[in-house]
LOLO-813591 format. One record per residue (C-alpha): x, y, z; residue in one letter. Coordinates in steps of 0.25 Angstrom, whole numbers, plus 5000, padded with zeros to 4 digits. Layout:
N
XYZa ...
This chain:
594
457847184987m 458147145001t 458147235014q 459647225014a 459847265000e 458847385003q 459747425015k 460947415006e 460447504996l 460047605006k 461447605012k 462347605000t 462147724991p 463447704983r 463947654970w 464447514969t 465947504972s 466847524960g 465847604952m 466347734948n 465347794939q 465347944940i 463947984945a 462948014934g 463947984922e 462847924913f 462247954900s 460847894903t 459947864915l 460047724912t 461547724912d 461447784926g 460547674931l 461347564924d 462547604932y 461847634945a 461247484944a 462647434947h 462647494961g 461947474974d 461147604975t 459747644971g 458447704976l 457747684989n 456247724991f 455747755005y 454247745009a 453447865015p 453847825029r 455347805026g 455447655024a 456347605012l 455247555002e 456047524989h 457447504985v 457847514971l 459347494968p 459847554955y 460147414950r 458647374952d 458147504946l 458947474933r 458447334933e 456947364935k 457047494926a 457547404914r 456447304917s 455347404918t 455847474905g 455547344898r 454147334904k 453947484899l 454347434885l 453447314887r 452247404890a 452447464876g 453247594878l 454347624868r 455547704869g 455447854870g 454047854876e 453747934888r 453347864901v 452747944913a 453047884926i 452447924939v 453647954948a 453347904962e 454547884970t 454847734970g 455547634962p 454447614951d 454647754946f 456147744946v 456147614939i 455147654928t 455847784925f 457147704923f 456347604915a 456047714905c 457447744904q 457847604900y 456647584891a 456947724883g 455547774889l 455447924894i 455047924908p 454148044913c 454048044928p 452748104933v 452248144947p 451448054956y 450248104962a 450848194973m 450348334975n 449748334962m 448448384966g 447548264966g 447248154956h 446748244945d 447948334945a 448948224945y 448248154933v 448248294926l 449748304929r 450148164924i 449248184912e 450048314908g 451348244910m 450948124901l 450448214890n 451748294891a 452648174890a 451748104880d 451947984889a 451647844884s 451547784898a 451347824912v 451847734924i 451547754938g 451247674952p 449947604953d 449347714962l 449547814950s 448847724939k 447547794940e 448047934939a 449147904928i 448047824920s 447147944920e 448248034916a 448647944905a 447247924899a 447248074896r 448548064888t 449147984877n 449847894888t 449547754883r 450147674895m 449847684910v 450747584919l 450947574934t 452247524939h 451547394943t 450947364929s 452247404922l 453047304930q 452047194926e 452447204912l 453447114905d 454747174900e 454947194885d 455847274876g 457247314875e 457647434884l 458247554877a 458747654887p 458847794884f 460247844879n 460947974882s 460248054871d 458848014875d 457848074885v 457748024899a 456448074905y 455348184905i 455248254918q 453848314922y 454148384936s 453148494937s 452448594929g 450948614925s 450048494925t 449348514911s 450648534903a 451848484911p 453248494904k 454048364902g 455548394904v 456248304894l 457648254900i 458648184892s 459648074897q 460748174895k 460048284903a 459748184914a 461148124915t 461848254914t 460948314925n 461148194934t 462648194932r 462648344936m 461848314948i 462748204953l 464048254949q 463948404951h 462748434959g 462748324970l 464148264968k 463548134971v 464448024978t 464247884981t 463947914995d 462647994991d 461247944994r 460048024989a 458648044994f 457448104987s 455948124990w 455848204977l 454848164967p 455448084955l 454548154945y 455348284948h 456648314942d 457348324956m 456848194960g 457048114947l 458348174943v 458948214956g 458548084964f 458347974954l 459147994942l 460348064948s 460647964959p 460447854950m 461547904941m 462447914953a 462047774959q 461547854971t 460547794981t 459247874982v 458247864994d 456747914990y 455647954998l 454347984990a 453948134989t 452548114996p 453248035007a 454248155009f 453048255009a 452348175020r 453648155028r 454748255024p 455648215036a 455748075031l 456548125020w 457648175030l 457548045038k 457747955026l 458948045022m 459548035036s 459347885036d 459947865023n 461047965024r 460648025011s 461548125005t 460748194993v 459348244993c 458648354986y 457248424989a 456548554986p 456448664997s 455148615002f 455648475005g 456748525014y 455748625020d 454748515023l 455748415028a 456348505038s 455048545043r 454648405046r 455848345051v 455848425064s 456548365076a 456848235069a 457948315062a 458948275073s 458748135070d 459148145056l 460548135050d 460648215037l 462148235037s 462348155025s 461448245016w 462448315008r 461548374997i 460148425001a 459748474987g 458748584986i 458048614973g 456748604965g 456148734970d 456648864976m 457648834987v 457148905000r 458248955009p 457348945021d 457048795019v 458548765018l 458848845031h 457748775038n 458148635033f 459648655038i 459148705051e 458248595054r 459048475048l 460448525053g 460248445065v 460248315056a 461548355050g 461048415037f 462048515032k 461648645026s 462748625015t 461948505010a 460848595004f 461048604989n 460148694981p 460048654967s 459248704954y 458648614944g 457448574935m 456848464927a 457248544914e 458648524918s 458448374922t 458648424936l 459848494941a 460348634936v 461148684948t 461748634961f 462348714973a 463748684977p 463748564986l 464048575001e 463948735000d 462948815009e 461748855001i 461848994995i 460649084999i 460649214992d 459849325000v 459349434990i 458749564991d 457249544988r 456949684984a 458149694975q 457749564968m 456349614965k 456849754960e 458049704952t 457949564949g 459249534955k 459549454968a 460349554976h 460949504989a 460149555001a 460849635012s 461249565024e 460349655032i 459149615024d 459549465025k 459549475040r 458449575043n 457449585031a 457149445026p 455949505018e 456949585010k 457749465005v 457649334998r 458449214999s 458849114987f 459648994987v 460748974976a 460448844969c 461848814963g 462748804951l 462348744937s 462848604935m 464048584925p 463748594910d 462448674914h 462148824915e 461148914922i 460949054919v 460049164924v 459449264913r 458549384912d 457349384903d 458149424891a 459049304893g 460249384898t 461049304909i 461049374922l 462049404932a 462149344946d 460949384955r 460049434943e 458749354943i 458349294930g 457949164922h 458649044925v 459148964913l 459948834912i 460748754902k 461348614901g 461348474898p 460348434909s 459248514902l 457948444897m 457748414882t 456448494883g 455048484888y 454548354882y 453548384870l 453548534874n 454448614865d 453748744868n 454048734883a 455448684880t 455748804871n 455148904882e 456348874891i 457448824882m 458348934876g 459148924863d 460448934871d 460048804879g 459648874892f 458348834898m 457548934906d 457148864919t 456048964923g 456748994936d 457249134940m 458549154948g 459949214948y 461349174948m 462249184960l 463749154959n 463449044949g 462248984957q 460748994953i 459849064962v 458349034959l 457249134962t 456049074956g 455249024944r 455049134933a 453649094931k 453249104946d 453849254946l 452749354950i 452749484944l 452049584953h 452049734951n 453349734943g 454049644953r 454549494952n 454049414964i 454449274967w 453349184972p 454349114981q 454549234989d 453149244992l 452949094995e 454149085004w 453749205011a 452349155014a 452849015018e 453649085030q 452349085037l 452348965047s 450948925042d 451448895028l 452448795022k 453248785009d 452248774997g 451048845004d 451148964996v 451149004981a 451349144975a 451049184961f 450649304953g 449249324947i 449049424935e 447849514936d 447049564923e 448049664920v 449249564921g 449749604935e 450249494944e 449749484958h 450349394969v 449549284974t 450049194986v 449349064989l 449549015003v 449048875007q 448348895021c 448048785031r 447148865040f 445648865040a 445548975050d 445349105043p 446149185053a 447349085051r 447149105036r 447249255037e 448449245045h 449149165035v 448749255024r 449249375032h 450549315035e 450849275021v 450549415016s 451549475026m 452549365022l 452349395007v 452449545010h 453849525016r 454249445004a 453749524992a 452949634996g 451849614986v 450349614986e 449849474985c 448549384987n 448749294998i 447849174996v 447649065006l 447348924999v 447148785004p 448248695008t 448848604997r 448248694986s 449548744980l 450048664969p 451448604967f 452148554955t 452548404954s 453848434960s 453348494972g 453448644969k 452448744971l 451648774958s 451448924958r 450848914944a 449948804949g 449548884961a 449149004953k 448448924943e 447648854953k 447348984961f 446849054949l 445948934945s 445348924958g 445848794961e 446648854973i 445648934981a 445849024992p 445548965006l 444649085008e 443749124996m 443849274998d 444749354990t 446249334994p 446749455002h 447649544994l 448749575003v 449449705000a 450849685006v 451749764997g 
């Protein structure tokens, strides 16, 4: 492609004149790409320092995917077999993913080696995914060949290919694309290393969810241009910013996740340069970028950014306020924020907040929440003068058409507004099940078609408000304690940042849970360490009033899931096994703060 053509793709994020297909009205993913190939839009991939590195129009994507599909058949793969693909952010992954769609192979995106805890941990994770998918082949970049070959050797995977070796093959065989009743892909977004669960998504679920995202959630137009730094092995990156834009023939600009992590402000600069209109990120992304952009914010123009989606983890009101405050000078509008709720088990999206509305922050009485299990609104006096007595939650929107979301108690009774319980969902976007894991599927799927999400929350005027994960809830002296309360409180300390704290409960020999708070500490000086420990104990005291073990641990010792979320279960496991050791080898202080 010529330099002039590259520039044209950058400038022209719109459908070809005269085409009036309604966004997302397709029955399979290949139908969507076949249509998008008639336009002038596609995918732009940016290098770590912001230069345009690769341009992949949808018409070229279709041609290369069909060619690569025939090469996969030439390699000896047959329809219905599972193909694991290392999901680096670049044309190779995208082409291979759609090649599988055209060849009738089931793609299984797997992580690249980022924040995986080193070579051995990465190999173990890939091995678990290959086993769970019963994958016939694994494909990745040349740099990953050693790791994926090592993982494949421990499994029944018979074929290891790099993108280079795949393209060297001849084309052979007749393509047999999936039809509307077939599977689309298997999603491994996070979970345990040894026994990951593969979310089996059908063509119907994928096309339904992308259509709801485009028509209901985002109300996409021909003037929209998307931007993403989210990993493509995660549902928000794959469905939200590859499959959905393709189904609407929308141009997407990509910055690889590691590049964002090194230069968070580059995200905002590229959005400013390209006049991007739609982008999603978890809370930590907005937090990191707003901290790094500093004085350069005044040089940006974010006035075109109409949907700043936020989801993927608990939405933090303080992060939203800080981002608005720092980026308002760049033309960012507070009404652009769009809290949403979703998960891989529902393809991606479950709820969206109404577009162009101010975010709804529900400030509740912390004590009454603990005592009654209800989210009673806090008094105006406490909101102003007693922040330690209140907690703020962000409403994450209404369910999409043809989908349902309810909150139930332990007995299965649907709860009224502001009553906290288990969040369940139902609709045509739900997964077929966990692949080759009926037990795990049956644990969360009800006979009435509702799926238990594992999240806790409450309804508020039709919108869902999430309070945390049920499995992370700490039961201490008859009280329910949300670990996020303790973590967010501790992270108010200027020496700490988002992701530096993990809170969880540990049972003693009589079955009583004690609260442990792990804190990553950057200081070698014992006095500075003791200061951090003391300040965290005071902040936790104000937040929850519990007795807890404050344990200082080395930086980068807390584990995260492949989607970038703090893994409390992983932190607990590593702490109990001794893999995460205190910075000081003496017994951690038991700080009585209740």
